[in-house]
C-alpha positions as CSV (number, residue, x, y, z in Angstrom):
1,M,-32.5,-5.0,-74.5
2,Q,-29.7,-4.1,-72.2
3,G,-29.9,-4.2,-68.4
4,H,-29.0,-1.3,-66.2
5,S,-25.9,-3.0,-64.9
6,E,-24.5,-3.4,-68.4
7,V,-25.1,0.3,-69.1
8,D,-23.6,1.3,-65.7
9,A,-20.5,-0.7,-66.4
10,A,-19.8,1.4,-69.6
11,L,-20.1,4.7,-67.8
12,T,-17.5,6.8,-65.9
13,G,-18.0,7.7,-62.3
14,I,-19.8,11.1,-62.9
15,E,-21.8,9.6,-65.8
16,R,-22.9,6.7,-63.6
17,Y,-24.1,9.0,-60.8
18,A,-25.9,11.3,-63.3
19,Y,-27.5,8.4,-65.1
20,R,-28.8,6.8,-61.9
21,W,-30.2,10.1,-60.7
22,G,-31.9,10.5,-64.0
23,R,-33.3,7.0,-63.8
24,L,-34.7,7.7,-60.3
25,L,-36.5,10.8,-61.4
26,N,-37.6,9.4,-64.8
27,E,-38.3,5.7,-64.5
28,T,-40.1,5.5,-61.1
29,R,-43.7,6.7,-60.5
30,L,-42.8,8.9,-57.5
31,G,-39.8,10.3,-59.3
32,K,-41.7,11.2,-62.4
33,R,-44.6,12.7,-60.4
34,V,-42.0,15.0,-58.7
35,S,-40.3,15.8,-62.0
36,G,-43.6,16.6,-63.7
37,A,-44.8,18.7,-60.9
38,W,-41.5,20.7,-61.0
39,G,-42.1,21.3,-64.7
40,S,-45.7,22.5,-64.2
41,I,-44.9,24.7,-61.1
42,F,-41.5,26.1,-62.0
43,S,-40.0,25.2,-65.4
44,V,-42.9,26.0,-67.7
45,P,-44.0,29.3,-66.0
46,W,-40.4,30.5,-65.6
47,L,-39.2,29.7,-69.1
48,G,-42.6,30.7,-70.5
49,A,-42.0,34.2,-69.1
50,T,-39.1,34.7,-71.5
51,I,-41.3,34.0,-74.5
52,R,-44.7,35.2,-73.7
53,P,-46.5,37.3,-74.9
54,R,-45.0,36.8,-78.4
55,Y,-45.7,33.2,-79.3
56,H,-47.9,32.0,-82.2
57,I,-49.2,28.4,-82.2
58,D,-51.0,26.7,-85.0
59,G,-52.2,23.1,-85.1
60,L,-53.2,22.3,-81.5
61,E,-56.1,20.2,-82.9
62,H,-53.5,17.6,-83.8
63,L,-52.5,16.8,-80.2
64,P,-53.8,13.3,-79.4
65,A,-55.1,12.1,-76.0
66,R,-52.3,9.5,-75.6
67,S,-48.5,9.3,-75.4
68,I,-46.7,11.0,-78.3
69,I,-43.3,11.7,-79.9
70,V,-42.8,15.4,-80.6
71,A,-40.3,15.9,-83.4
72,A,-39.0,19.4,-84.0
73,N,-36.4,21.1,-86.1
74,H,-33.2,22.3,-84.2
75,R,-31.6,25.7,-84.5
76,T,-31.2,26.9,-80.9
77,F,-30.9,25.6,-77.4
78,F,-34.5,26.7,-76.7
79,D,-36.5,25.0,-79.5
80,L,-38.0,22.2,-77.4
81,Y,-38.6,24.6,-74.5
82,A,-40.7,26.8,-76.8
83,V,-42.6,23.8,-78.1
84,M,-43.4,22.4,-74.7
85,I,-44.3,25.9,-73.3
86,A,-46.7,26.2,-76.2
87,I,-48.4,22.8,-75.8
88,W,-48.0,22.0,-72.1
89,N,-51.5,23.2,-71.0
90,H,-53.2,21.9,-74.1
91,L,-52.3,18.2,-73.6
92,H,-55.0,15.9,-72.2
93,Q,-53.1,15.7,-68.9
94,S,-50.0,17.1,-67.3
95,P,-47.2,15.4,-69.3
96,Y,-44.4,13.2,-68.3
97,L,-41.7,14.8,-70.4
98,Y,-38.5,13.2,-71.7
99,C,-36.0,14.9,-73.9
100,P,-33.1,12.7,-75.0
101,V,-30.0,14.9,-74.8
102,R,-26.3,14.6,-75.7
103,S,-24.4,13.4,-72.7
104,N,-21.9,16.2,-72.9
105,Y,-22.1,18.4,-69.7
106,F,-25.5,17.2,-68.4
107,Y,-24.1,13.7,-67.8
108,D,-20.3,14.1,-67.7
109,H,-19.9,17.3,-65.7
110,P,-20.3,17.5,-61.9
111,L,-22.8,20.4,-62.2
112,G,-24.7,18.7,-65.1
113,P,-27.3,16.8,-63.0
114,F,-27.9,19.9,-60.8
115,L,-28.6,22.1,-63.8
116,N,-30.7,19.4,-65.6
117,T,-32.8,19.1,-62.5
118,L,-33.1,22.8,-61.9
119,V,-34.1,23.7,-65.4
120,S,-36.3,20.7,-66.4
121,G,-36.8,18.5,-63.4
122,N,-34.2,16.2,-65.0
123,A,-36.4,15.7,-68.1
124,M,-33.3,15.8,-70.3
125,Y,-33.2,12.0,-70.3
126,P,-32.1,9.5,-71.5
127,P,-28.5,10.6,-72.5
128,I,-27.2,10.1,-76.0
129,F,-23.5,9.4,-76.4
130,R,-21.5,10.6,-79.4
131,D,-18.2,8.8,-78.6
132,D,-17.2,5.2,-79.5
133,R,-19.6,3.9,-76.8
134,G,-22.6,5.3,-78.7
135,P,-23.5,2.3,-80.7
136,V,-23.9,0.3,-77.4
137,L,-25.2,2.8,-75.0
138,N,-27.7,4.5,-77.4
139,R,-29.5,1.2,-78.0
140,S,-30.3,1.4,-74.3
141,A,-31.6,5.0,-74.8
142,V,-33.9,3.8,-77.6
143,D,-35.1,0.9,-75.4
144,A,-35.9,3.3,-72.6
145,C,-37.9,5.7,-74.9
146,V,-39.9,2.8,-76.3
147,R,-40.5,1.4,-72.8
148,L,-41.6,4.8,-71.4
149,L,-44.0,5.5,-74.2
150,D,-45.9,2.3,-73.1
151,W,-45.6,3.1,-69.4
152,Q,-48.1,6.0,-69.1
153,S,-50.6,7.6,-71.5
154,R,-49.2,11.0,-70.6
155,V,-45.6,10.5,-71.8
156,V,-44.1,13.0,-74.3
157,I,-40.8,12.1,-75.9
158,A,-39.5,15.4,-77.4
159,M,-36.5,15.1,-79.8
160,H,-34.8,16.6,-82.9
161,P,-34.6,14.3,-85.9
162,E,-31.6,16.3,-87.2
163,G,-29.7,15.2,-84.1
164,T,-27.7,18.4,-83.8
165,R,-28.2,22.2,-84.1
166,S,-28.1,23.7,-87.6
167,S,-25.9,26.7,-88.1
168,N,-27.4,27.4,-91.6
169,P,-28.6,31.0,-91.8
170,D,-31.7,29.7,-93.7
171,P,-34.1,28.3,-91.0
172,Y,-36.0,26.3,-93.6
173,D,-33.0,24.3,-94.8
174,L,-32.9,21.3,-92.4
175,L,-30.0,18.9,-91.8
176,P,-30.4,15.2,-92.8
177,A,-32.5,13.1,-90.5
178,K,-30.9,10.6,-88.0
179,P,-32.6,7.2,-87.7
180,G,-33.2,7.4,-83.9
181,V,-36.6,8.9,-84.1
182,G,-37.6,6.3,-86.7
183,R,-36.5,3.4,-84.5
184,I,-38.5,4.8,-81.5
185,A,-41.6,5.5,-83.6
186,L,-41.7,2.1,-85.3
187,R,-41.1,0.1,-82.2
188,S,-43.5,2.1,-80.0
189,R,-46.1,2.8,-82.6
190,A,-46.7,6.1,-80.8
191,P,-48.0,9.1,-82.9
192,V,-45.2,11.3,-84.2
193,L,-46.1,15.0,-84.3
194,P,-44.0,17.1,-86.7
195,I,-43.4,20.6,-85.4
196,F,-41.5,23.5,-86.9
197,V,-40.4,26.2,-84.5
198,N,-38.9,29.5,-85.5
199,G,-38.3,33.1,-84.3
200,L,-35.9,32.1,-81.4
201,P,-32.5,33.7,-80.9
202,R,-29.4,31.6,-80.2
203,T,-28.5,33.1,-76.8
204,F,-30.4,33.4,-73.5
205,G,-29.5,37.0,-73.1
206,R,-31.0,37.9,-76.5
207,L,-34.1,35.8,-75.6
208,V,-34.7,37.9,-72.5
209,K,-34.0,41.1,-74.4
210,E,-36.5,40.3,-77.1
211,R,-39.1,39.6,-74.5
212,F,-39.2,43.4,-73.8
213,T,-38.6,44.6,-77.4
214,Q,-41.4,46.0,-79.5
215,G,-41.9,44.7,-83.0
216,V,-39.8,41.5,-82.7
217,E,-41.1,38.6,-84.8
218,P,-43.2,36.1,-82.9
219,V,-42.0,32.7,-81.8
220,R,-43.9,30.4,-84.1
221,V,-44.8,26.8,-83.3
222,M,-46.4,25.0,-86.3
223,I,-47.8,21.6,-85.4
224,G,-48.7,19.1,-88.2
225,A,-50.8,16.0,-88.3
226,P,-49.2,12.8,-87.1
227,V,-46.7,11.3,-89.6
228,I,-48.1,8.3,-91.5
229,L,-45.9,5.3,-90.6
230,D,-48.4,2.4,-90.5
231,D,-47.0,0.6,-93.5
232,L,-43.6,0.4,-91.8
233,Y,-44.6,-1.0,-88.4
234,D,-44.1,-4.6,-89.4
235,R,-40.5,-3.8,-90.3
236,A,-39.6,-2.0,-87.0
237,E,-36.3,-3.8,-86.6
238,E,-35.0,-3.1,-90.1
239,P,-32.5,-0.2,-90.4
240,A,-33.9,0.8,-93.7
241,A,-37.4,1.2,-92.3
242,A,-36.1,3.3,-89.4
243,K,-34.3,5.5,-91.9
244,E,-37.5,5.9,-94.0
245,A,-39.6,6.7,-90.9
246,A,-37.1,9.4,-89.9
247,Q,-37.1,10.9,-93.4
248,R,-40.9,11.0,-93.5
249,T,-40.7,12.8,-90.2
250,L,-38.2,15.3,-91.4
251,D,-40.2,15.9,-94.6
252,A,-43.3,16.6,-92.4
253,I,-41.4,19.1,-90.3
254,R,-40.2,20.7,-93.5
255,A,-43.8,21.0,-94.6
256,Q,-44.6,22.9,-91.4
257,G,-41.7,25.1,-92.2
258,E,-43.5,26.1,-95.4
259,R,-46.6,27.0,-93.4
260,D,-44.4,29.2,-91.2
261,R,-42.9,30.8,-94.3
262,A,-46.4,31.6,-95.5
263,F,-47.4,33.0,-92.2
264,M,-44.5,35.4,-92.1
265,T,-45.5,36.9,-95.4
266,T,-48.7,38.1,-93.7
267,W,-47.2,39.1,-90.3
268,R,-46.5,42.7,-89.5
269,P,-45.1,44.3,-86.3
270,G,-47.9,44.9,-83.9
271,T,-50.0,41.9,-85.1
272,P,-51.6,40.2,-82.0
273,T,-50.5,36.7,-81.2
274,Q,-52.0,34.0,-78.9
275,G,-49.5,35.0,-76.3
276,D,-50.9,38.6,-76.3
277,R,-54.3,37.2,-75.4
278,S,-53.2,34.6,-72.8
């Protein structure tokens, strides 16, 4: 496990400031209470207004009363926002949310920390690096996620096993799984909830426009039962086990995608959704 000083030494000036600010809001009790309150009071209601009343949720019974890893497919910038808006008020207590995010912009641009804090209470943490420092710094990100899942019973680590957004026009054709989610799941032994989200546009302007457009397909959030990984826990440090855990997670997300496909064969414009009734 790496210390903070070792991580800081590998960062640029802006990255170091952004990382320390993120650590303050995400790894201290007072900071995370403030971050969580911002999410409940501002982020979820404001972002939720762009999706309601057109969301459809299925599988809320699978939400456990403990810290969890939420693993969703990735097609737009808004996938995890939609997932968290859907489940936020159904969790056993107000969550401490963490969304590992690529360091680009949010951690290497002067406005990044401000926007991260404004939109999510700085929940886009810890940063993931895609340059040649990644192998070193990303071990620290995995360590942080594992540590945080054991810190409070209300922690939600929300991530995309695919690692990057898919540009495939077929929403049910997923990219290969990255091993990060497997490493975190096996080391923490936290439940991994596979979720398929669909019906979101790729731009914020279109998202707002569709909010006021009649007959637009609903935003669907399909939640599956926790992925079975018990047989891999004793091999948590093995790369092959992490890869297998990630693949099982992706397969479970794909299965929720098939449920979404079946749902859309029955949906017709004007069909009420949970959002219509909330």
